[in-house]
Every structure is written in C-alpha cells, then in structure tokens.
Kinemage of the C-alpha trace (Angstrom):
@kinemage 1
@onewidth
@group {chain A} dominant
@subgroup {mainchain}
@vectorlist {calphas} color= white
{ca met a 1} P -25.790 14.034 2.079
{ca val a 2} L -22.148 15.159 2.031
{ca phe a 3} L -21.816 15.851 5.872
{ca lys a 4} L -22.843 12.353 6.834
{ca arg a 5} L -20.279 11.365 9.540
{ca met a 6} L -20.903 12.822 12.815
{ca leu a 7} L -18.014 13.032 15.186
{ca gly a 8} L -18.755 10.559 17.913
{ca ala a 9} L -15.931 11.637 20.098
{ca phe a 10} L -17.321 15.017 20.755
{ca gly a 11} L -20.924 14.079 21.507
{ca val a 12} L -24.248 15.315 20.405
{ca gly a 13} L -24.380 18.343 18.420
{ca ala a 14} L -20.826 18.147 17.645
{ca pro a 15} L -19.321 19.269 13.808
{ca ser a 16} L -19.565 16.787 11.067
{ca val a 17} L -16.723 16.197 8.444
{ca asp a 18} L -16.132 14.636 5.252
{ca thr a 19} L -13.094 14.352 3.027
{ca val a 20} L -13.693 14.465 -0.717
{ca leu a 21} L -10.946 13.531 -3.066
{ca ala a 22} L -10.448 15.541 -6.282
{ca val a 23} L -9.476 12.410 -8.221
{ca pro a 24} L -10.614 8.993 -7.130
{ca arg a 25} L -7.465 7.278 -8.515
{ca ile a 26} L -3.599 8.128 -8.014
{ca gln a 27} L -0.288 6.602 -8.601
{ca pro a 28} L 2.429 6.162 -6.316
{ca gly a 29} L 4.431 9.395 -5.898
{ca gly a 30} L 1.585 11.225 -7.203
{ca thr a 31} L -0.279 14.298 -5.545
{ca leu a 32} L -3.318 13.664 -3.462
{ca thr a 33} L -5.583 16.676 -3.612
{ca gly a 34} L -9.131 17.200 -2.350
{ca gln a 35} L -11.263 18.940 0.365
{ca val a 36} L -12.008 18.534 3.891
{ca arg a 37} L -15.683 19.675 4.364
{ca leu a 38} L -16.666 20.622 7.750
{ca lys a 39} L -20.270 21.571 9.181
{ca gly a 40} L -20.448 23.337 12.539
{ca gly a 41} L -22.573 21.565 15.091
{ca asp a 42} L -24.737 23.124 17.637
{ca phe a 43} L -21.666 25.160 19.435
{ca asp a 44} L -18.643 26.916 18.402
{ca ala a 45} L -15.904 24.532 18.269
{ca glu a 46} L -12.022 25.389 18.744
{ca ile a 47} L -10.363 23.220 15.991
{ca glu a 48} L -6.798 22.368 16.942
{ca his a 49} L -5.891 20.561 13.831
{ca ile a 50} L -6.958 18.513 10.784
{ca ile a 51} L -4.461 15.800 9.849
{ca leu a 52} L -4.930 13.393 7.073
{ca gly a 53} L -3.391 9.769 7.077
{ca leu a 54} L -2.731 7.062 4.408
{ca val a 55} L -3.830 3.632 5.913
{ca ala a 56} L -3.445 0.247 4.739
{ca arg a 57} L -4.172 -3.375 5.815
{ca val a 58} L -0.947 -5.043 6.728
{ca glu a 59} L -0.356 -8.668 7.673
{ca ile a 60} L 1.832 -8.868 10.852
{ca glu a 61} L 3.743 -12.090 12.080
{ca his a 62} L 3.791 -12.848 15.598
{ca gly a 63} L 4.623 -15.700 17.891
{ca asp a 64} L 1.665 -17.929 17.106
{ca gly a 65} L 0.819 -16.946 13.717
{ca glu a 66} L -0.176 -14.011 11.644
{ca gly a 67} L -2.686 -11.150 12.281
{ca ser a 68} L -3.732 -8.164 10.270
{ca gly a 69} L -4.848 -4.712 10.923
{ca leu a 70} L -4.930 -1.198 9.382
{ca gly a 71} L -1.904 0.845 10.086
{ca glu a 72} L -1.284 4.533 8.991
{ca phe a 73} L 1.891 4.891 6.924
{ca phe a 74} L 2.049 8.545 5.876
{ca arg a 75} L 0.323 11.624 7.290
{ca phe a 76} L 0.230 15.285 6.810
{ca gln a 77} L -1.470 18.446 8.367
{ca ala a 78} L -4.334 19.831 6.278
{ca ser a 79} L -5.039 22.679 8.725
{ca gly a 80} L -3.842 24.343 12.038
{ca pro a 81} L -6.029 25.919 14.590
{ca phe a 82} L -9.160 27.677 13.743
{ca ile a 83} L -12.837 28.334 15.219
{ca leu a 84} L -15.631 26.681 13.579
{ca arg a 85} L -18.699 28.590 14.205
{ca lys a 86} L -22.043 27.013 15.194
{ca gly a 87} L -23.560 25.655 12.140
{ca glu a 88} L -20.846 27.051 9.813
{ca glu a 89} L -20.024 25.305 6.607
{ca arg a 90} L -16.297 25.511 5.644
{ca ala a 91} L -14.054 23.674 2.966
{ca ile a 92} L -10.425 23.136 3.445
{ca asp a 93} L -8.255 22.480 0.309
{ca phe a 94} L -5.272 20.148 0.472
{ca gln a 95} L -2.672 18.435 -1.592
{ca thr a 96} L 0.248 16.385 -0.879
{ca pro a 97} L 2.812 14.096 -2.583
{ca ile a 98} L 2.273 10.545 -1.480
{ca pro a 99} L 5.214 8.001 -1.096
{ca phe a 100} L 6.473 6.340 -4.117
{ca glu a 101} L 6.287 3.087 -2.155
{ca thr a 102} L 2.455 3.358 -1.742
{ca pro a 103} L 1.225 -0.114 -2.649
{ca ile a 104} L -0.840 -0.720 -5.758
{ca ser a 105} L -4.613 -1.479 -5.235
{ca glu a 106} L -6.153 -1.372 -8.502
{ca ile a 107} L -4.791 -2.606 -12.013
{ca gly a 108} L -6.679 -1.875 -15.191
{ca gly a 109} L -9.744 -0.571 -13.247
{ca gln a 110} L -9.982 -3.828 -11.358
{ca gln a 111} L -9.469 -3.932 -7.493
{ca leu a 112} L -6.710 -6.183 -6.389
{ca his a 113} L -8.168 -8.620 -4.048
{ca gly a 114} L -6.582 -8.453 -0.590
{ca met a 115} L -5.758 -4.718 -0.914
{ca gln a 116} L -7.356 -2.152 1.388
{ca leu a 117} L -6.107 1.294 1.228
{ca gly a 118} L -7.697 4.531 2.576
{ca val a 119} L -7.571 7.967 3.567
{ca arg a 120} L -8.329 8.723 7.132
{ca thr a 121} L -9.301 12.259 8.567
{ca glu a 122} L -8.377 13.101 12.052
{ca leu a 123} L -9.939 16.140 13.689
{ca ala a 124} L -8.765 17.582 17.100
{ca ile a 125} L -11.013 19.694 19.159
{ca ala a 126} L -10.452 20.717 22.738
{ca lys a 127} L -7.575 17.787 22.957
{ca ala a 128} L -10.155 15.268 22.030
{ca val a 129} L -9.382 13.372 18.809
{ca asp a 130} L -11.855 11.800 16.282
{ca lys a 131} L -10.799 9.728 13.428
{ca gly a 132} L -14.183 8.812 12.239
{ca asp a 133} L -13.829 9.596 8.539
{ca leu a 134} L -12.216 6.959 6.443
{ca asp a 135} L -12.384 6.945 2.703
{ca ser a 136} L -11.074 4.419 0.371
{ca ile a 137} L -8.602 5.271 -2.373
{ca ala a 138} L -7.462 3.365 -5.407
{ca val a 139} L -3.803 3.426 -6.443
{ca gln a 140} L -2.885 2.581 -9.866
{ca pro a 141} L 0.603 1.329 -11.080
{ca leu a 142} L 3.034 3.701 -12.576
{ca pro a 143} L 3.917 3.046 -16.202
{ca ser a 144} L 7.272 1.389 -15.179
{ca gln a 145} L 5.469 -0.929 -12.832
{ca asn a 146} L 2.663 -1.491 -15.364
{ca ala a 147} L 5.233 -2.756 -17.819
{ca val a 148} L 6.284 -5.621 -15.573
{ca leu a 149} L 2.684 -6.587 -14.663
{ca his a 150} L 1.527 -6.391 -18.344
{ca ala a 151} L 4.522 -8.756 -19.203
{ca leu a 152} L 3.284 -11.456 -16.378
{ca ile a 153} L -0.089 -11.391 -17.836
{ca gln a 154} L 1.255 -11.608 -21.557
{ca leu a 155} L 3.094 -14.756 -20.401
{ca gly a 156} L -0.247 -16.395 -19.232
{ca cys a 157} L 0.230 -15.777 -15.478
{ca gln a 158} L -3.032 -15.631 -13.548
{ca phe a 159} L -3.478 -13.181 -10.573
{ca lys a 160} L -4.048 -14.874 -7.317
{ca ser a 161} L -3.911 -12.441 -4.551
{ca ala a 162} L -2.125 -9.348 -3.044
{ca asp a 163} L -1.133 -8.373 0.551
{ca leu a 164} L 1.064 -6.318 2.626
{ca glu a 165} L 3.685 -7.691 4.778
{ca ala a 166} L 5.281 -6.065 7.886
{ca gly a 167} L 9.160 -6.077 7.483
{ca gln a 168} L 11.827 -5.316 4.999
{ca val a 169} L 13.064 -6.717 1.805
{ca tyr a 170} L 16.562 -7.667 2.100
{ca gly a 171} L 19.118 -5.489 0.277
{ca thr a 172} L 16.625 -2.812 -0.814
{ca arg a 173} L 16.262 1.003 -0.225
{ca gln a 174} L 12.799 0.270 1.315
{ca glu a 175} L 11.574 3.204 3.451
{ca leu a 176} L 8.145 2.079 4.341
{ca pro a 177} L 7.592 -0.384 7.256
{ca phe a 178} L 5.915 -3.013 4.984
{ca tyr a 179} L 6.090 -4.342 1.390
{ca gln a 180} L 3.553 -5.536 -1.077
{ca glu a 181} L 3.602 -9.002 -2.495
{ca ile a 182} L 1.467 -9.449 -5.710
{ca glu a 183} L 1.115 -13.271 -6.290
{ca phe a 184} L 0.540 -14.923 -9.543
{ca tyr a 185} L -0.251 -18.545 -10.579
{ca ala a 186} L 2.728 -19.618 -12.979
{ca pro a 187} L 1.961 -19.586 -16.584
{ca pro a 188} L 1.125 -22.934 -17.971
{ca gln a 189} L 4.035 -23.541 -20.039
{ca his a 190} L 6.103 -23.431 -16.776
{ca ser a 191} L 3.576 -24.809 -14.136
{ca gly a 192} L 5.450 -28.138 -14.463
{ca his a 193} L 8.412 -26.660 -12.145
{ca val a 194} L 6.983 -23.407 -10.817
{ca asn a 195} L 3.782 -23.073 -8.664
{ca glu a 196} L 3.534 -19.412 -8.072
{ca ile a 197} L 5.302 -16.044 -8.834
{ca glu a 198} L 5.510 -13.197 -6.331
{ca leu a 199} L 6.146 -9.684 -7.335
{ca thr a 200} L 7.319 -6.986 -5.104
{ca phe a 201} L 8.186 -3.401 -6.182
{ca val a 202} L 10.485 -1.184 -4.058
{ca thr a 203} L 9.827 2.259 -5.945
{ca ser a 204} L 11.559 5.521 -5.553
{ca ala a 205} L 11.443 8.903 -7.398
{ca thr a 206} L 14.324 7.855 -9.637
{ca gly a 207} L 13.602 4.174 -10.415
{ca leu a 208} L 12.400 0.954 -9.004
{ca glu a 209} L 13.650 -2.433 -7.769
{ca val a 210} L 11.580 -5.425 -9.258
{ca ile a 211} L 11.973 -8.500 -7.062
{ca leu a 212} L 10.306 -11.833 -8.498
{ca glu a 213} L 10.333 -14.886 -6.235
{ca ala a 214} L 9.382 -18.267 -7.790
{ca asp a 215} L 7.799 -21.011 -5.563
{ca thr a 216} L 9.327 -23.964 -7.247
{ca arg a 217} L 8.234 -27.571 -7.251
{ca ser a 218} L 11.791 -28.720 -6.612
{ca gly a 219} L 11.413 -27.683 -2.873
{ca his a 220} L 13.643 -24.775 -3.067
{ca ser a 221} L 11.008 -22.218 -2.212
{ca gly a 222} L 12.487 -18.756 -1.380
{ca asp a 223} L 15.675 -19.327 -3.266
{ca ala a 224} L 14.542 -18.533 -6.869
{ca val a 225} L 14.722 -14.853 -6.793
{ca gly a 226} L 15.172 -12.434 -9.723
{ca arg a 227} L 15.907 -8.857 -9.019
{ca phe a 228} L 16.284 -5.741 -11.418
{ca his a 229} L 17.077 -2.226 -10.308
{ca leu a 230} L 16.298 0.093 -12.958
{ca ser a 231} L 15.405 3.720 -13.695
{ca his a 232} L 11.678 4.264 -14.805
{ca asp a 233} L 12.733 4.928 -18.363
{ca glu a 234} L 14.830 1.596 -18.430
{ca ala a 235} L 11.800 -0.401 -16.947
{ca leu a 236} L 9.687 1.043 -19.917
{ca arg a 237} L 12.467 -0.178 -22.400
{ca thr a 238} L 12.962 -3.521 -21.177
{ca asp a 239} L 11.280 -6.424 -22.698
{ca trp a 240} L 10.137 -7.994 -19.493
{ca ala a 241} L 8.258 -10.896 -21.217
{ca ser a 242} L 11.382 -12.094 -22.612
{ca glu a 243} L 13.415 -11.684 -19.308
{ca ile a 244} L 10.757 -13.303 -17.128
{ca asp a 245} L 10.339 -16.038 -19.478
{ca arg a 246} L 14.094 -16.665 -19.809
{ca trp a 247} L 14.404 -16.727 -15.910
{ca leu a 248} L 11.685 -19.327 -15.691
{ca ile a 249} L 13.390 -21.424 -18.277
{ca gly a 250} L 16.459 -21.107 -16.224
{ca leu a 251} L 14.768 -22.399 -13.296
{ca ala a 252} L 13.759 -25.610 -14.923
{ca gln a 253} L 17.175 -26.256 -15.951
{ca tyr a 254} L 18.816 -25.478 -12.751
{ca gly a 255} L 16.116 -26.938 -10.574
{ca gly a 256} L 15.218 -23.575 -8.760
{ca gly a 257} L 17.871 -23.598 -6.088
{ca gly a 258} L 19.674 -20.333 -5.986
{ca his a 259} L 18.984 -19.416 -9.653
{ca his a 260} L 18.940 -15.607 -10.119
{ca met a 261} L 17.830 -13.331 -12.779
{ca gly a 262} L 20.270 -10.731 -13.574
{ca gly a 263} L 19.614 -6.966 -13.445
{ca tyr a 264} L 20.642 -3.311 -13.984
{ca gly a 265} L 22.439 -0.907 -11.592
{ca asp a 266} L 23.574 -2.117 -8.196
{ca his a 267} L 23.126 -5.899 -8.656
{ca his a 268} L 23.777 -7.942 -5.502
{ca ala a 269} L 25.486 -11.269 -5.546
{ca glu a 270} L 22.943 -12.766 -3.092
{ca his a 271} L 19.233 -12.210 -3.390
{ca his a 272} L 16.456 -13.362 -0.808
{ca his a 273} L 13.413 -11.975 0.924
{ca glu a 274} L 14.312 -11.362 4.645
{ca his a 275} L 10.813 -11.506 6.354
{ca arg a 276} L 11.638 -9.361 9.607
{ca ser a 277} L 8.929 -7.802 11.554
{ca gly a 278} L 9.130 -3.914 10.840
{ca pro a 279} L 10.415 -2.065 14.072
{ca gly a 280} L 7.446 -0.984 16.083
{ca trp a 281} L 4.619 -2.654 14.093
{ca gly a 282} L 4.323 -5.803 16.547
{ca ala a 283} L 4.155 -3.345 19.347
{ca val a 284} L 1.465 -1.385 17.632
{ca ala a 285} L -0.492 -4.474 17.078
{ca ala a 286} L -0.285 -5.660 20.607
{ca ala a 287} L -0.717 -2.186 22.348
{ca gly a 288} L -2.931 -0.599 19.833
{ca ala a 289} L -1.224 2.617 20.207
{ca ala a 290} L 0.172 5.183 17.847
{ca gly a 291} L 4.022 5.219 17.415
{ca val a 292} L 6.896 6.344 15.315
{ca val a 293} L 8.122 3.495 13.230
{ca gly a 294} L 11.789 3.926 11.852
{ca gly a 295} L 10.964 7.640 11.497
{ca leu a 296} L 7.715 6.897 9.775
{ca val a 297} L 4.269 7.147 11.374
{ca ala a 298} L 2.399 3.863 12.255
{ca gly a 299} L -1.051 4.660 13.481
{ca glu a 300} L -2.899 2.350 15.736
{ca ile a 301} L -4.281 -0.833 14.508
{ca ile a 302} L -7.939 -0.459 13.676
{ca glu a 303} L -10.487 -3.058 12.531
{ca glu a 304} L -12.660 -0.989 10.350
{ca ile a 305} L -12.991 -2.458 6.872
{ca phe a 306} L -14.097 -0.365 4.010
{ca glu a 307} L -17.282 -2.420 3.813
{ca glu a 308} L -19.498 0.363 2.091
{ca glu a 309} L -16.618 1.001 -0.479
{ca glu a 310} L -16.288 -2.758 -1.123
{ca glu a 311} L -19.787 -3.186 -1.864
{ca glu a 312} L -19.695 -0.339 -4.324
{ca ser a 313} L -16.722 -1.339 -6.005
{ca gly a 314} L -17.861 -4.633 -7.598
{ca glu a 315} L -15.740 -7.535 -8.244
{ca asp a 316} L -12.042 -7.683 -7.064
{ca trp a 317} L -9.230 -8.507 -9.784
C-alpha cells in the first residue's frame, strides 16, 4: 500500500503521505528527484508547506563520552500552501541538487556498515508539523572518490567501518557540520607498522580533498597524515595505489611521526585532524530542538533507525 504512513500529529482521519524517490541511488552533488504522494483524510486540510530534509546519523562528542543521533543537514521546500480535499490523492514532483559533501553510504552495491542516511518529509497543517515519513537513501561515490577507494582495496586494505563525526577537518573548505571517516585495516604488507587507515573526503563541485590518516604502531597516532587537493579530473588520472603505497612505505622508514604525503593544489605545511564539536550540534543533542548550524540547518536529533530498510538491504559492506 503506497499511503502507508498516517500522520500521527494530526489525529485520527488525517491525511497520509509517502515520498517516492525516482532513483534509489544518488551521488554527492547529484539531483534528488521524486514525488511526495498525499491522500486526503476525513476532512479538508490546509497544507502550509511540504519540506524534504536529508538526515544522517552523526557521532557527537560531549563531556563524558560520545553519543549519536540523526541530524538534518540539508532541506528544501517541495511545496507551499494548498488545500488537500477530503479523500483527494495528489502527487507533488520535486527535484533538488544535494550537497557535494553528502557522505557515501554504499560502495559497489554494498551498504557501508555504520552509515545511515535518509530523506525525511515534513508536512505542516494548521501550524502542526509531522515528520513521520523517513525513507532510506543510498549515496554512491563519485568516480573521483571511487578511484581512491578502489586503490585502497587494490592494495589489500579491508574495510572496517564508517561513521560521521561532528566537527571540522582542519585546513579544509568543509561546509557541512560533520565529516565522514571511512576506516580500513592496513594491507598485510604494511601491517607491521600501521594498524588502520582512515579516509576522509571533503568534496566540492570543482574537486576534492583527500585526507588519509594512519594509526601507526609507533604510537604517533594522528600524526601520519597524507593530504591531496585535486580537481575531479586530476583524481581520475592519479595512480592512487602507487601514491598510497609510497606513503605507507615512508611511514615505516620515518616511524610515522609527522610524515606527510604530498599533494596537488593548495598544499599546507602542517596537516592534522582537528576534532572540534561543530557549532550547535552539541546544543542540538542536549536540547533536542531544531536550529541553524553555521548557516546550515541541523534538525532535531531523533532516535528513529531505519529498521525496515536495514532488514531489506541485506548484508553491510
């Protein structure tokens, strides 16, 4: 049944809503298209607006440790005010570009363990707001990102997990209030001096920054960072397997402390991750209220997990 989600905020006999995506998979910077399908309830309803938001589960560090919640990081209006008549069926088409920093949730058709992304539909009637429609979405890497990921796998790295961390990556042009870390176990030939490798992309329309951080066995965790800033075309032409292998060899020679991989474009002398709480995210987690984060929307933290979608998606990557 298409109209399966009744709007609980509006009581018995209220309209129902379902959001259907035209394409189940999308890439960062791509266009999200689909329909919001409404069915009128037992009364005429004055719809004030329909807003769609992208939400993701984000790890948030606080005083005593770390918590997580789903926060909205992008929203757009699919419709302004109109009247939905009793029993009326209406479909509203939408399309919008999504941010280039939208995190990756799927590689090669396999879901990344730890990633939860979705599209949430917000319907407002008579100043009451219902956010009951939450649909999972799969985000696949851009070709330029995939080149880096493929090289790590080619070198023998095994995927461990992925998550989103509230905060900023030092020295980047990051716009969202969180960044993605994709973690790999070190390839066998480098496991003697490296435990794990963390990969972060900070992507824009013109290119991407690739940040690799090695957890070395020498105890200098966080110091061994490699950074590239390239156009998308340059990333496709780069021999990433050779570059990353050369960097890992260098870590063994120099003990991991402060050894950096070179890059293109604006290359900084000092590279490291600065794990700062994104402005507003901590307050959002504590207060559970919507707010604006550094000019971007951060919706209230909610604890709804995509249980149905997880059961249908099969094994994680």
